[in-house]
C-alpha positions as CSV (number, residue, x, y, z in Angstrom):
1,M,104.7,21.6,-5.4
2,N,107.3,24.5,-6.4
3,R,106.6,27.3,-5.8
4,R,108.9,30.8,-5.8
5,S,108.4,33.9,-4.7
6,T,109.4,37.2,-6.8
7,V,110.2,40.5,-6.0
8,S,110.2,43.6,-8.3
9,T,110.7,47.4,-8.3
10,Y,110.1,50.0,-10.5
11,N,110.8,53.4,-10.2
12,E,109.3,55.7,-12.8
13,Q,109.1,59.5,-13.0
14,Y,106.7,61.5,-14.8
15,S,106.8,65.3,-15.1
16,F,105.8,67.8,-17.4
17,S,107.8,69.7,-20.2
18,T,108.0,72.0,-22.8
19,E,109.9,74.2,-25.3
20,P,111.2,78.2,-23.4
21,P,109.9,80.4,-23.8
22,I,107.0,79.8,-21.8
23,T,103.6,80.7,-22.8
24,Q,99.7,80.6,-22.8
25,N,100.4,78.8,-26.1
26,S,103.0,76.6,-25.6
27,I,102.5,72.9,-26.0
28,W,103.1,70.6,-23.0
29,Y,103.9,66.7,-23.5
30,L,104.3,63.5,-20.6
31,V,107.6,62.4,-19.6
32,I,108.1,58.8,-18.4
33,S,111.3,57.6,-16.9
34,S,112.4,54.8,-16.0
35,R,114.9,53.7,-13.7
36,P,117.6,51.5,-16.0
37,Q,118.1,48.1,-15.5
38,T,121.0,47.5,-13.7
39,S,122.7,44.0,-11.5
40,E,120.5,45.1,-9.1
41,N,117.3,43.6,-11.2
42,K,119.1,40.2,-10.8
43,V,117.5,36.9,-8.7
44,C,118.7,34.2,-8.4
45,R,116.8,30.6,-8.1
46,Y,117.2,27.0,-7.6
47,Y,115.8,24.0,-9.5
48,Q,116.1,20.1,-8.1
49,L,117.3,18.7,-11.4
50,A,117.3,15.1,-9.4
51,P,114.3,13.9,-10.8
52,Y,115.6,14.8,-14.6
53,L,119.0,12.9,-14.8
54,K,117.3,9.5,-14.0
55,N,117.6,9.8,-17.9
56,L,119.8,12.6,-18.8
57,K,123.2,13.9,-18.4
58,I,123.5,17.1,-16.7
59,D,125.1,18.8,-19.7
60,D,122.1,18.1,-21.2
61,V,119.9,19.7,-20.0
62,T,122.2,23.0,-19.7
63,T,122.6,23.0,-23.2
64,A,119.1,22.8,-24.1
65,I,118.4,26.2,-21.6
66,Q,121.4,28.2,-23.4
67,A,120.7,27.2,-26.6
68,G,117.3,29.2,-25.9
69,W,119.4,32.2,-25.2
70,R,121.4,32.2,-27.6
71,M,118.7,31.8,-30.5
72,L,116.9,34.2,-28.9
73,G,119.9,36.6,-28.8
74,V,120.2,36.8,-25.0
75,S,123.8,38.4,-24.6
76,P,125.3,38.1,-21.8
77,A,123.2,35.2,-20.9
78,P,122.4,34.5,-17.5
79,E,124.7,32.4,-15.3
80,L,124.4,28.5,-14.2
81,N,126.2,26.5,-11.8
82,F,125.4,22.9,-11.1
83,H,125.5,22.2,-7.3
84,K,126.8,18.1,-7.5
85,D,125.7,16.8,-4.0
86,T,122.5,18.7,-3.9
87,S,121.3,18.0,-7.7
88,L,120.5,21.7,-7.2
89,L,120.6,23.9,-10.8
90,I,121.7,27.6,-9.9
91,A,120.7,30.2,-12.0
92,V,121.7,34.0,-11.5
93,G,120.3,36.8,-13.9
94,D,117.5,38.8,-15.0
95,Q,114.0,37.4,-13.7
96,Q,112.7,37.2,-17.9
97,K,115.7,34.9,-18.5
98,L,115.5,32.9,-16.3
99,D,111.7,31.8,-17.4
100,I,113.3,29.7,-20.3
101,I,114.5,27.0,-17.6
102,D,111.1,26.9,-16.3
103,A,109.6,26.2,-20.1
104,V,112.9,23.3,-20.6
105,L,112.0,21.9,-17.7
106,A,108.1,22.3,-17.7
107,E,108.6,20.7,-22.0
108,L,111.3,17.7,-20.3
109,A,109.1,16.7,-17.7
110,K,106.7,15.5,-20.5
111,A,108.5,13.2,-21.6
112,P,108.5,9.5,-21.5
113,Q,110.6,7.9,-18.3
114,V,113.2,5.3,-20.0
115,I,112.1,1.2,-18.7
116,E,115.2,-0.3,-18.4
117,V,114.4,-4.0,-19.6
118,K,117.1,-6.8,-18.7
119,A,117.2,-9.6,-20.8
120,G,116.7,-12.9,-19.2
121,P,114.6,-16.0,-19.8
122,A,110.7,-15.9,-21.2
123,P,108.4,-16.4,-18.7
124,A,107.3,-20.8,-18.5
125,N,103.3,-19.7,-18.7
126,V,104.1,-18.2,-22.6
127,N,102.0,-20.2,-25.1
128,K,103.5,-21.0,-28.0
129,A,102.5,-20.7,-31.6
130,Q,101.6,-24.0,-33.0
């Protein structure tokens, strides 16, 4: 089971404002200010790719991920790093942009498993057509 924890923090400020001079007939409006997105919104996530690398190369997986980002116009794209010894893909970037990795891996998991068939002599109990 894949479990992921995510912590998100939002900082919004609300205030009312009007154009001076303030009179009994002044029109007030609500101002909502959000903190601009910064590098603090980056997250680091790890993906175990060993099951996928039985039939694919790491470049096949990362190219599919990067193609999605490119098609969506994601700039700058999150950073990807593959740790060969553990078969972990390490991704750093905005949480929402990293969700495409989950989508790619979910689709790859649906692919039929390739079974290697070795050529050899036919089994002895095979009936030949006469």
